[in-house]
C-alpha positions as a LaTeX table, in Angstrom:
\begin{tabular}{lrrr}
\hline
Residue & $x$ (\AA) & $y$ (\AA) & $z$ (\AA) \\
\hline
Met1 & 140.60 & 105.14 & 122.40 \\
Gly2 & 137.51 & 104.97 & 120.22 \\
Lys3 & 135.04 & 107.73 & 119.71 \\
Ala4 & 131.64 & 107.39 & 121.31 \\
Asn5 & 128.56 & 107.77 & 119.11 \\
Lys6 & 126.74 & 110.98 & 119.70 \\
Gln7 & 123.03 & 110.81 & 120.38 \\
Gly8 & 122.19 & 113.18 & 117.50 \\
Asn9 & 124.06 & 111.20 & 114.82 \\
Asn10 & 121.67 & 108.26 & 114.68 \\
Ser11 & 119.82 & 108.45 & 111.37 \\
Lys12 & 117.43 & 105.54 & 112.03 \\
Gln13 & 114.00 & 106.46 & 113.25 \\
Asn14 & 112.05 & 104.24 & 115.58 \\
Val15 & 108.86 & 102.73 & 114.14 \\
Lys16 & 105.84 & 101.36 & 115.94 \\
Val17 & 103.60 & 98.62 & 114.57 \\
Ser18 & 99.88 & 99.21 & 115.05 \\
Val19 & 98.09 & 96.19 & 116.52 \\
Phe20 & 94.74 & 97.35 & 115.10 \\
His21 & 96.11 & 97.38 & 111.56 \\
Val22 & 97.60 & 93.91 & 112.03 \\
Leu23 & 94.15 & 92.65 & 113.04 \\
Val24 & 92.58 & 94.36 & 110.01 \\
Ile25 & 95.12 & 92.62 & 107.76 \\
Leu26 & 94.27 & 89.26 & 109.33 \\
Val27 & 90.52 & 89.76 & 108.87 \\
Gly28 & 91.00 & 90.78 & 105.23 \\
Ala29 & 93.21 & 87.77 & 104.53 \\
Asp30 & 90.69 & 85.44 & 106.19 \\
Leu31 & 87.86 & 86.83 & 104.07 \\
Ile32 & 89.86 & 86.22 & 100.93 \\
Leu33 & 90.96 & 82.72 & 101.92 \\
Leu34 & 87.52 & 81.58 & 103.00 \\
Leu35 & 85.23 & 83.15 & 100.43 \\
Ala36 & 87.25 & 83.66 & 97.24 \\
Pro37 & 85.29 & 82.61 & 94.14 \\
Asp38 & 86.18 & 79.08 & 92.93 \\
Phe39 & 89.20 & 78.82 & 95.28 \\
Gly40 & 87.96 & 79.69 & 98.78 \\
Ile41 & 87.75 & 77.05 & 101.48 \\
Leu42 & 84.10 & 77.64 & 102.38 \\
Asn43 & 83.20 & 78.23 & 98.76 \\
Ser44 & 84.57 & 74.83 & 97.78 \\
Ile45 & 82.65 & 73.04 & 100.57 \\
Phe46 & 79.33 & 74.87 & 100.33 \\
Phe47 & 77.58 & 76.48 & 97.40 \\
Leu48 & 77.75 & 80.22 & 97.92 \\
Pro49 & 76.23 & 82.63 & 95.42 \\
Asn50 & 78.62 & 84.84 & 93.49 \\
Ile51 & 77.25 & 88.02 & 95.08 \\
Tyr52 & 78.62 & 86.93 & 98.47 \\
Ser53 & 81.93 & 85.59 & 97.26 \\
Trp54 & 82.84 & 88.56 & 95.03 \\
Ser55 & 81.77 & 91.11 & 97.62 \\
Ala56 & 83.84 & 89.31 & 100.28 \\
Leu57 & 86.82 & 89.28 & 97.93 \\
Ile58 & 86.54 & 93.01 & 97.27 \\
Gly59 & 85.99 & 93.74 & 100.96 \\
Gly60 & 89.02 & 91.63 & 101.89 \\
Leu61 & 91.21 & 93.47 & 99.39 \\
Ile62 & 90.02 & 96.83 & 100.74 \\
Leu63 & 90.81 & 95.72 & 104.29 \\
Leu64 & 94.27 & 94.55 & 103.23 \\
Val65 & 95.08 & 97.87 & 101.57 \\
Tyr66 & 93.79 & 99.81 & 104.59 \\
Gly67 & 95.74 & 97.62 & 107.00 \\
Phe68 & 99.05 & 97.87 & 105.15 \\
Asn69 & 98.58 & 101.61 & 104.66 \\
Gly70 & 98.69 & 102.45 & 108.38 \\
Leu71 & 100.76 & 99.53 & 109.68 \\
Tyr72 & 103.94 & 101.41 & 110.59 \\
Lys73 & 104.01 & 104.65 & 112.53 \\
Lys74 & 107.11 & 106.77 & 113.05 \\
Leu75 & 107.77 & 107.90 & 116.61 \\
\hline
\end{tabular}
């Protein structure tokens, strides 16, 4: 007869993914993909001044860091 696992012996903790942080990651990635200087999709179609493209790139990176920072929560 095998031994049953006790409830207290489980070392894995449950994690919860925050939907808000996933959305923040998606918005940051979209900003980078659309408005990156010299490589962005909208920047290659239209002429956008550098002040908009560099600020969108920096803002997108900040949103990515913020989103990945609080993505997983331990229960």
